[in-house]
C-alpha positions in Angstrom: -152.2 -17.8 -63.0 -154.7 -18.4 -59.9 -155.7 -15.2 -58.6 -155.4 -16.3 -54.9 -155.0 -14.7 -52.7 -156.5 -11.8 -54.5 -154.0 -8.6 -55.1 -155.6 -5.3 -54.5 -154.2 -5.0 -58.3 -156.5 -7.9 -59.4 -159.4 -7.3 -57.3 -161.3 -5.0 -60.0 -160.5 -7.4 -62.7 -161.6 -10.4 -60.5 -164.7 -8.5 -59.8 -165.5 -7.7 -63.4 -165.0 -11.3 -64.4 -167.6 -12.5 -62.0 -170.1 -9.8 -63.1 -169.7 -11.0 -66.7 -170.5 -14.6 -66.1 -173.4 -13.8 -63.9 -174.8 -11.5 -66.1 -175.2 -13.9 -68.7 -177.7 -15.8 -66.3 -179.3 -12.7 -65.7 -179.8 -11.9 -69.3 -181.1 -15.5 -70.2 -183.7 -15.5 -67.4 -185.0 -12.2 -68.4 -184.8 -13.2 -72.2 -182.9 -10.1 -73.1 -181.1 -11.9 -76.1 -179.0 -8.8 -77.0 -177.7 -8.4 -73.6 -176.6 -12.2 -73.4 -175.0 -12.0 -76.6 -172.7 -8.8 -75.6 -171.0 -11.0 -73.1 -169.6 -13.2 -75.8 -166.5 -13.0 -78.4 -167.9 -13.7 -81.7 -167.0 -17.3 -81.6 -166.6 -19.5 -78.7 -165.9 -23.2 -77.9 -169.0 -24.6 -76.4 -169.0 -27.9 -74.3 -172.2 -29.1 -73.0 -171.3 -32.7 -73.6 -172.2 -33.9 -70.1 -175.8 -32.8 -70.7 -176.5 -33.3 -74.5 -174.2 -36.3 -75.4 -172.7 -33.8 -78.2 -169.1 -33.0 -78.2 -167.6 -29.8 -77.7 -167.6 -27.7 -80.6 -166.5 -24.3 -81.9 -169.7 -22.3 -82.7 -170.6 -18.6 -83.1 -171.9 -16.6 -80.4 -175.1 -15.8 -82.5 -175.7 -19.5 -83.0 -175.5 -20.1 -79.0 -177.9 -17.2 -78.4 -180.3 -18.2 -81.3 -180.4 -21.5 -80.0 -181.1 -20.4 -76.2 -183.8 -18.0 -77.5 -185.5 -20.8 -79.4 -185.6 -23.0 -76.4 -186.5 -20.4 -73.7 -189.4 -18.8 -75.3 -192.1 -17.1 -72.9 -193.5 -20.2 -72.5 -190.6 -21.7 -70.5 -189.3 -20.2 -67.4 -185.9 -20.3 -66.3 -183.9 -19.3 -63.4 -180.0 -19.8 -63.4 -177.8 -19.2 -60.5 -174.2 -19.7 -59.8 -171.8 -19.4 -56.7 -168.4 -20.4 -55.6 -166.6 -18.5 -58.3 -162.8 -19.4 -58.5 -161.1 -17.1 -61.1 -157.8 -17.7 -62.8 -156.1 -14.9 -64.3 -153.2 -15.1 -66.9 -152.3 -11.8 -69.3 -155.3 -11.0 -71.3 -157.1 -14.4 -70.6 -159.2 -15.7 -67.8 -161.3 -18.4 -66.5 -163.9 -18.6 -63.9 -165.1 -21.9 -62.5 -168.4 -21.8 -60.7 -171.1 -24.1 -59.0 -174.4 -23.7 -60.9 -177.9 -24.5 -60.6 -181.0 -24.0 -63.1 -184.5 -24.9 -63.4 -186.7 -24.7 -66.2 -190.5 -24.7 -66.1 -193.1 -25.0 -68.6 -196.8 -26.4 -68.5 -197.9 -28.9 -70.7 -196.8 -32.5 -69.8 -197.1 -33.7 -66.2 -194.6 -32.2 -63.8 -193.7 -28.8 -65.2 -190.2 -28.6 -63.5 -186.8 -29.8 -64.9 -183.5 -29.0 -62.4 -179.9 -29.5 -62.9 -176.9 -28.8 -60.8 -173.4 -28.7 -61.9 -169.9 -26.9 -62.5 -169.7 -24.2 -65.2 -166.3 -23.1 -66.7 -165.9 -20.0 -68.7 -163.0 -18.9 -70.5 -162.8 -15.1 -71.3 -160.4 -12.8 -73.3 -159.9 -9.2 -72.9 -160.8 -7.1 -75.7 -161.3 -3.6 -76.5 -164.8 -3.8 -75.6 -164.2 -5.5 -72.3 -163.9 -9.2 -71.3 -165.7 -11.6 -73.4 -166.5 -15.2 -73.0 -164.8 -17.6 -75.8 -165.4 -20.7 -73.9 -168.1 -22.2 -72.1 -168.1 -25.7 -70.4 -170.8 -27.3 -68.2 -170.2 -30.5 -66.1 -173.5 -31.9 -64.9 -173.4 -33.2 -61.3 -177.3 -34.0 -61.1 -180.3 -33.4 -62.9 -183.9 -34.3 -62.1 -187.4 -33.7 -63.1 -189.4 -33.8 -66.3 -187.3 -34.5 -69.2 -190.0 -33.4 -71.3 -189.5 -29.8 -69.9 -185.7 -29.8 -70.7 -185.9 -31.1 -74.3 -189.1 -29.5 -75.7 -188.8 -26.6 -78.1 -191.8 -24.3 -77.1 -193.7 -22.5 -79.6 -192.3 -19.1 -80.7 -193.0 -16.2 -78.8 -196.2 -14.3 -80.2 
């Protein structure tokens, strides 16, 4: 299942899988919610337990994107980055494990910065429309800064 070493036959698939998971970050930081939504299957398993304390759950992609859009309005700047991708392939399915870093910045209550480091695992399925994320897990390694920035839902964009 591990695509290592990458064969010439797998190289374009591996590049596409990495492009999809990285494109989610770019869309989120640009607050392009339609683009972010386009990378997900209609439903996915979301596991942010190491961050939120809530257990993994099967949710709609629209619900996930709606929650992100609610928390990351224009008042809150974010920057997400990932690296050290490892791609695992199976027939019509894949997994991308990567190191991740993100910061959120918002003025209003002391230090305006909250940062997080961790490992992401995205599971993807091959569809007629291309590769779509049907699972996403974050395992937090470290976070620091003002938890108010993380937890505060800013006012809606005007």
